[in-house]
C-alpha positions in Angstrom: 74.3 130.7 71.4 73.6 131.1 75.2 72.9 127.3 75.4 76.2 126.5 73.8 78.1 128.9 76.2 76.3 127.3 79.2 77.1 123.8 78.0 80.8 124.8 77.5 81.0 126.2 81.0 79.5 122.9 82.4 82.0 120.9 80.4 84.9 123.0 81.7 83.7 122.4 85.3 83.6 118.6 84.7 87.1 118.8 83.2 88.4 120.5 86.4 86.4 118.2 88.7 87.4 114.8 87.1 91.2 115.4 87.1 93.3 112.3 87.1 95.0 111.8 90.5 98.4 110.2 90.9 98.4 106.9 92.9 100.4 108.3 95.9 97.9 111.2 96.2 94.9 108.8 96.2 96.6 106.6 98.8 97.4 109.7 101.0 93.8 110.9 100.8 92.4 107.4 101.8 95.0 107.0 104.6 94.3 110.5 105.9 90.6 109.9 106.1 91.2 106.6 107.8 93.4 108.3 110.4 90.7 111.0 111.0 88.1 108.3 111.6 90.1 105.9 113.8 90.2 103.2 111.1 93.4 101.3 110.4 94.4 100.6 106.8 95.8 97.1 106.5 96.5 97.2 102.7 95.7 99.2 99.6 96.0 97.5 96.2 95.3 99.3 92.9 93.5 97.5 90.1 94.2 98.1 86.4 92.7 101.4 85.3 89.7 101.0 83.0 88.8 103.4 80.1 85.1 104.2 79.7 84.2 106.5 76.8 85.7 109.8 77.9 86.5 108.7 81.5 89.1 106.7 83.3 88.0 104.5 86.2 90.7 103.7 88.8 89.8 101.1 91.4 91.5 100.2 94.6 91.1 97.2 96.9 91.3 98.4 100.5 91.5 96.2 103.5 91.0 97.9 106.9 90.3 97.3 110.5 87.5 99.4 112.2 86.8 99.5 115.9 83.1 99.8 115.3 80.4 100.1 112.6 80.1 103.8 113.6 83.8 104.4 112.8 83.4 102.4 109.5 80.4 104.5 108.6 82.3 107.7 109.3 85.1 106.6 107.1 82.8 105.8 104.2 80.9 109.0 104.6 84.0 111.2 104.7 85.4 109.3 101.7 82.3 109.6 99.6 81.8 113.3 100.6 85.4 114.2 99.7 85.8 117.0 97.2 87.4 114.5 94.8 85.1 111.8 93.6 85.4 108.5 95.5 82.8 105.8 95.4 82.6 102.6 97.5 81.3 100.0 95.0 81.8 96.8 97.1 82.1 96.1 100.8 82.7 92.9 102.8 82.5 93.1 106.6 83.7 90.4 109.0 83.6 90.4 112.7 86.3 88.1 114.1 84.8 87.7 117.5 86.6 85.1 119.6 84.7 81.9 120.4 84.3 81.2 124.1 86.1 84.4 125.1 84.9 86.8 127.8 82.2 89.4 127.0 84.9 92.1 127.2 87.1 90.3 124.7 84.2 89.9 122.3 83.3 93.6 122.5 86.9 94.7 121.9 87.2 92.9 118.6 87.6 95.1 115.5 85.8 94.6 112.3 87.8 93.3 109.3 86.6 95.2 106.2 87.4 94.8 102.5 86.3 97.6 100.2 86.5 98.4 96.5 86.9 102.1 96.0 86.6 103.8 92.6 87.6 107.2 91.5 86.9 108.7 88.0 88.8 111.2 85.9 88.0 112.9 82.6 90.2 112.0 79.6 91.3 115.0 77.6 91.4 114.3 73.9 
């Protein structure tokens, strides 16, 4: 009986942790983290939600501009350490450094980054 009670408590914790988030809430969270880490969001595009057994996977394509790898790392770290569950599953980084420009112009170029961010929620049946 004790094992069943323990298992039910764990299941209840997962139900509370994996709560489905509304699209505007997710976008506000991502935008807030970007602002805190000096990263600029260029676009956020939601993909179609995907049902996996008892879970719903929501994915977002996020294009952003980061002033440095350090700022990008801070953004990803804060996102993945958020109390809600966000996972970066894909990343594409491009540095658009100008050809033939001065050294100062080359160092001032932001990184162009494309990310795929996933969040999961539990489906109550």
